[in-house]
C-alpha positions in Angstrom: -3.2 -19.7 -21.0 -5.4 -19.0 -17.9 -3.8 -17.9 -14.7 -4.8 -19.8 -11.6 -7.0 -17.4 -9.7 -7.7 -19.2 -6.5 -11.5 -18.5 -6.7 -11.2 -14.9 -8.0 -14.7 -13.4 -8.1 -15.2 -10.4 -10.4 -18.1 -8.1 -11.3 -18.0 -6.3 -14.7 -20.2 -3.2 -15.2 -20.8 -1.7 -18.6 -24.1 -0.5 -20.2 -23.0 -1.7 -23.7 -23.7 -5.4 -24.0 -21.0 -6.2 -26.5 -18.3 -4.3 -24.6 -19.3 -5.9 -21.3 -19.3 -9.4 -22.7 -15.9 -8.8 -24.3 -14.6 -7.7 -20.9 -16.1 -10.7 -19.2 -14.3 -13.0 -21.7 -11.0 -11.3 -21.0 -11.4 -11.7 -17.3 -12.3 -15.4 -17.6 -9.3 -15.8 -19.9 -7.2 -14.2 -17.2 -8.2 -17.0 -14.8 -11.3 -15.6 -12.8 -13.5 -18.5 -11.7 -16.7 -16.5 -11.2 -17.6 -13.5 -13.3 -20.8 -11.5 -12.6 -22.0 -8.8 -15.0 -24.3 -5.8 -14.7 -25.5 -3.2 -17.2 -25.7 -0.3 -14.7 -24.3 0.7 -11.3 -27.7 0.5 -9.8 -28.0 -3.1 -10.9 -24.5 -3.8 -9.7 -25.2 -2.4 -6.3 -28.2 -4.7 -5.9 -26.1 -7.7 -6.9 -23.2 -6.8 -4.6 -25.6 -6.3 -1.6 -26.9 -9.8 -2.2 -23.5 -11.5 -2.1 -22.5 -13.4 1.0 -19.0 -11.8 0.9 -17.3 -9.0 -1.0 -16.3 -9.8 -4.6 -12.6 -9.7 -5.2 -12.8 -7.1 -8.0 -15.2 -4.7 -9.6 -14.5 -3.4 -13.1 -16.6 -0.3 -13.8 -16.7 2.3 -16.6 -16.9 6.0 -16.0 -18.1 7.8 -19.1 -18.5 11.4 -20.2 -21.9 12.7 -21.1 -24.8 13.5 -18.8 -23.6 14.7 -15.5 -26.0 12.4 -13.6 -24.3 9.4 -15.2 -20.8 10.4 -14.2 -22.1 11.2 -10.7 -23.8 7.9 -10.4 -20.6 6.1 -11.3 -18.6 8.1 -8.8 -21.2 7.7 -6.1 -21.2 3.9 -6.8 -17.5 3.8 -6.1 -18.0 5.6 -2.8 -20.9 3.2 -1.8 -19.0 0.0 -2.5 -16.1 1.4 -0.5 -18.1 2.5 2.5 -20.1 -0.8 2.6 -17.0 -3.0 1.9 -18.7 -4.7 -1.0 -15.5 -5.2 -3.0 -11.8 -5.7 -2.3 -10.4 -4.1 -5.4 -11.5 -1.8 -8.2 -10.5 -1.3 -11.8 -11.7 1.9 -13.5 -12.2 1.8 -17.2 -12.6 5.1 -19.0 -11.8 7.3 -21.9 -12.0 10.5 -19.8 -9.0 12.7 -19.2 -6.4 11.3 -16.9 -6.8 13.9 -14.1 -10.5 13.1 -13.9 -9.8 9.4 -13.5 -7.0 10.0 -11.0 -9.3 12.1 -8.9 -11.8 9.2 -8.8 -8.9 6.8 -7.9 -7.8 9.1 -5.1 -11.4 9.3 -3.8 -11.7 5.5 -3.8 -8.4 5.1 -1.9 -9.5 7.7 0.5 -12.6 5.6 1.3 -10.4 2.5 1.8 -11.0 0.8 -1.6 -7.9 -0.5 -3.2 -7.6 0.5 -6.9 -6.0 -2.4 -8.8 -5.6 -0.5 -12.0 -6.8 2.1 -14.5 -7.4 1.0 -18.1 -8.3 3.0 -21.1 -11.5 2.4 -23.1 -12.0 0.5 -25.3 -10.7 -2.2 -23.1 -8.1 -4.5 -24.7 -6.6 -7.8 -23.5 -3.2 -6.1 -23.4 -4.4 -3.5 -21.0 -6.6 -5.6 -18.8 -4.7 -8.9 -18.5 -1.6 -7.5 -16.7 -3.9 -5.9 -14.0 -5.8 -9.2 -13.5 -2.5 -11.2 -13.3 -1.1 -8.7 -10.8 -4.2 -8.9 -8.7 -4.2 -12.7 -8.7 -0.6 -12.7 -7.6 -1.3 -10.3 -4.8 -4.3 -12.2 -3.6 -2.5 -15.5 -3.6 0.4 -13.9 -1.6 -1.7 -12.2 1.1 -5.2 -13.8 1.5 -6.7 -11.3 4.0 -10.1 -11.0 5.6 -12.9 -11.4 3.1 -16.2 -11.3 4.9 -17.7 -7.9 5.1 -19.9 -8.8 8.1 -17.2 -7.8 10.6 -18.1 -5.1 13.1 -15.0 -4.2 15.1 -15.4 -2.5 18.4 -13.1 -0.6 20.7 -13.2 -3.6 23.1 -12.1 -5.9 20.3 -9.1 -3.6 19.7 -8.3 -3.4 23.5 -8.4 -7.2 23.7 -6.2 -7.6 20.6 -3.6 -5.2 22.1 -3.5 -7.0 25.4 -3.0 -10.4 23.6 -0.5 -8.9 21.1 -2.5 -10.2 18.1 -1.1 -7.5 15.8 1.8 -8.8 13.7 4.1 -7.3 11.2 4.4 -8.7 7.6 7.7 -7.6 6.1 8.3 -6.4 2.5 12.0 -6.4 1.5 13.6 -3.5 -0.2 16.9 -3.7 -2.2 19.6 -1.4 -3.5 19.0 -0.5 -7.2 22.7 -0.5 -8.1 23.5 -4.1 -7.1 20.3 -5.7 -5.7 21.7 -5.9 -2.1 19.0 -6.6 0.5 19.0 -3.4 2.7 15.8 -3.2 4.7 12.3 -4.5 5.3 9.1 -2.5 5.9 6.8 -3.7 8.6 3.2 -3.8 7.3 0.7 -4.3 10.1 -1.9 -7.2 10.1 -4.3 -8.3 12.8 -4.0 -12.0 13.3 -7.5 -12.5 14.7 -8.0 -16.0 16.2 -11.4 -16.4 14.5 -11.5 -14.0 11.6 -8.0 -14.7 10.2 -5.7 -11.9 8.9 -7.6 -8.6 9.1 -6.1 -5.8 6.8 -5.2 -2.5 8.4 -7.9 -0.6 6.6 -10.4 -2.4 8.7 -9.1 -1.3 12.0 -6.6 1.6 11.7 -9.2 4.4 11.3 -11.0 3.3 14.5 -7.8 2.8 16.4 -6.5 6.3 15.4 -9.8 7.9 16.4 -9.9 6.3 19.8 -6.2 6.6 20.7 -5.7 2.8 20.7 -3.3 3.2 17.8 -0.5 3.9 20.3 -0.9 0.4 21.8 -1.1 -1.2 18.4 2.0 0.6 17.2 3.9 -0.4 20.4 3.1 -4.1 19.7 4.3 -3.8 16.1 7.4 -1.8 17.1 8.5 -4.4 19.6 7.9 -7.4 17.3 9.6 -5.6 14.4 12.7 -4.6 16.4 12.9 -8.2 17.8 12.9 -9.5 14.2 15.7 -7.2 13.3 17.8 -8.8 16.0 16.8 -12.3 14.9 17.8 -11.6 11.3 21.1 -10.0 12.4 21.9 -13.1 14.4 21.2 -15.2 11.3 23.7 -13.1 9.3 21.1 -10.7 7.7 22.0 -7.3 9.0 19.3 -5.0 7.6 17.2 -2.1 8.8 13.6 -2.4 9.7 11.1 0.4 9.1 7.8 0.9 11.0 5.0 3.4 10.1 3.8 6.0 12.5 0.6 7.9 12.3 0.6 11.6 13.1 -1.2 10.8 16.4 1.5 8.4 17.4 4.2 10.9 16.5 2.6 13.4 18.8 3.1 11.2 21.9 5.8 12.8 24.1 7.2 9.5 25.3 7.6 8.0 21.8 11.4 8.5 21.4 12.2 7.0 24.8 10.0 4.1 24.2 11.6 3.2 20.9 15.1 3.7 22.5 14.0 1.3 25.3 12.9 -1.3 22.8 16.1 -1.0 20.8 18.1 -1.4 24.0 16.0 -4.4 25.2 16.5 -6.3 21.9 20.1 -5.1 21.3 19.4 -3.4 18.0 21.4 -0.4 16.9 19.4 2.8 16.5 20.6 3.2 12.9 18.9 -0.1 12.0 15.5 1.3 12.9 13.6 3.6 10.5 10.4 5.4 11.4 8.1 6.3 8.5 5.6 9.2 8.5 3.4 10.5 5.7 4.4 13.7 3.9 1.4 15.5 5.5 2.7 14.5 9.0 6.2 15.4 8.0 5.4 19.0 7.2 3.2 19.6 10.3 3.9 22.7 12.4 2.8 21.0 15.6 5.4 21.5 18.2 5.0 18.0 19.6 5.6 16.4 16.2 8.6 18.6 15.5 10.0 17.7 18.9 9.6 14.0 18.3 11.3 14.2 14.9 14.2 16.1 16.3 14.7 13.8 19.3 14.4 10.6 17.2 17.0 11.9 14.8 19.4 13.0 17.5 19.1 9.5 19.0 20.3 8.1 15.7 17.1 6.6 14.3 16.3 6.9 10.6 13.4 9.0 9.5 11.5 8.4 6.3 8.9 10.5 4.5 6.3 8.0 3.2 4.1 8.6 0.1 6.5 11.3 -1.1 5.5 13.2 -4.2 1.8 13.2 -3.5 1.7 15.6 -0.5 1.8 19.3 -0.2 5.2 19.8 1.2 7.4 22.6 -0.2 11.2 22.2 -0.6 11.6 24.8 2.2 9.5 22.8 4.6 11.2 19.5 3.8 14.6 21.0 4.1 13.8 22.1 7.7 13.0 18.5 8.8 15.6 16.0 9.9 14.7 13.2 7.5 17.2 10.7 6.1 15.2 9.2 3.2 12.0 9.6 1.2 9.7 6.8 -0.2 8.3 7.7 -3.6 4.6 7.0 -3.6 3.6 3.9 -5.6 1.0 6.0 -7.5 4.0 7.7 -9.2 5.9 4.4 -9.6 3.7 1.5 -10.7 3.4 1.5 -14.5 4.8 5.0 -14.8 6.3 4.2 -18.2 2.7 4.0 -19.4 1.7 7.3 -17.8 3.8 10.1 -19.3 1.9 12.8 -17.4 3.3 11.4 -14.1 6.9 11.1 -15.4 7.7 14.7 -14.7 6.4 14.5 -11.2 8.4 11.4 -10.5 11.6 12.9 -12.0 11.1 16.1 -10.0 10.5 14.2 -6.7 13.7 12.2 -7.2 15.7 15.3 -8.1 14.3 17.3 -5.1 15.2 14.4 -2.7 18.8 14.3 -4.1 19.1 18.1 -3.7 18.0 17.7 0.0 20.6 14.9 0.5 18.0 12.2 1.1 18.1 8.6 0.1 15.3 7.6 -2.3 13.2 4.5 -2.1 10.6 3.6 -4.8 7.4 1.9 -3.5 5.2 -0.2 -5.9 7.9 -1.5 -8.2 5.9 -4.3 -9.8 7.6 -5.0 -13.1 11.1 -5.0 -14.7 10.0 -2.0 -16.7 9.3 -0.1 -13.4 12.7 -1.2 -12.1 14.6 -0.1 -15.2 13.0 3.3 -15.4 13.5 4.1 -11.7 17.1 2.9 -11.9 17.8 5.1 -14.9 16.4 8.0 -13.0 18.8 7.4 -10.2 16.5 6.0 -7.5 18.6 4.4 -4.7 16.4 1.5 -3.5 13.4 -0.5 -4.8 10.4 -2.0 -3.0 7.4 -3.8 -4.5 6.1 -7.1 -5.8 8.9 -7.3 -8.4 11.3 -7.7 -5.5 9.1 -9.6 -3.0 5.6 -9.8 -1.5 5.1 -8.9 2.2 5.8 -12.0 4.3 5.9 -13.1 7.9 9.2 -12.5 9.7 10.1 -16.2 9.8 10.2 -16.3 6.0 12.7 -13.4 5.5 15.8 -15.6 6.0 14.7 -18.1 3.4 13.8 -15.3 0.9 17.2 -13.6 1.4 19.0 -16.9 0.7 17.0 -17.4 -2.5 17.1 -13.7 -3.7 18.8 -13.6 -7.1 19.9 -10.1 -7.3 22.0 -10.7 -10.3 18.8 -11.3 -12.3 18.1 -7.6 -12.1 
């Protein structure tokens, strides 16, 4: 049965006609309403450049063989990411897993979301779950689609002044009993003309120009206020907000967060600040000062994307963190990726040895949940629990959350 795809547009690339047409049929059976096909990355690039808007998904193969072919495929991924020609990518390949993972990491580094990795030859069993998951994500969070958006510093300044940046909250729950414990604030730009603009479209510019401080302040204030609103409605949970390394280096950051907590009457223990593992292990004195002062004030500190950075146990042990968030690259579908199981198991064990709470990001299936729970992970976050949602929807979600089903 086809899945409603809400206008999902897909481009399938494969030089073998039979393989390509089989993949096209699988995508259509999965619910895509428009499927384009190309026999080469060169042809695909021409097709994408001619589109009025980015396609929702590109499925491309990366094959072994002549080095130029492999490089062309990798270069194609970089180009569509840089030019914002597609929203998501699926990589199909029979190459060794480390090679494919390196291409995935490159795509993510250029801002292109990788919806999945599938082994060649492609089968309905491997492709369909990825398509279904993408359809669900797209329906849940229809973000900016036009690539003809040129954001300027002045655009960002105006948006900060008008407080156009809004948090969407993704709940997380306790693995042992499903109790709703916290919600992560995921930033969106509610542009009055362009709709919801995803963070990848403006965070790099904001971070380079120093405007990330103003954006973070807007999101912090709105998120902390929502924590008070939920508490007054009987939902006493923590709220977590992401900080870039540049924001963490601001000397007045701890006082500002304390001021917002006081202004909205929210306990410091109900506010968690998330920083990436690379920022967590920095030796910059200003960052170390901020981490120490925030923790002394009683705020929670979380290492985001844990397990994919370069932090050593010794470095992490010397930082005042209260929890780690296991990177979704180690979580989503890990039961199908045995080479990552050891890394996941080690990350959880290390966190426990350091006395840190563990939170798994990217829990998208019951199988993900069951495996993480068996490994002793404390809390779960991902589409299997809930999609990101506006603050006003949290109360209704909490009332309908059937934790006993897990």
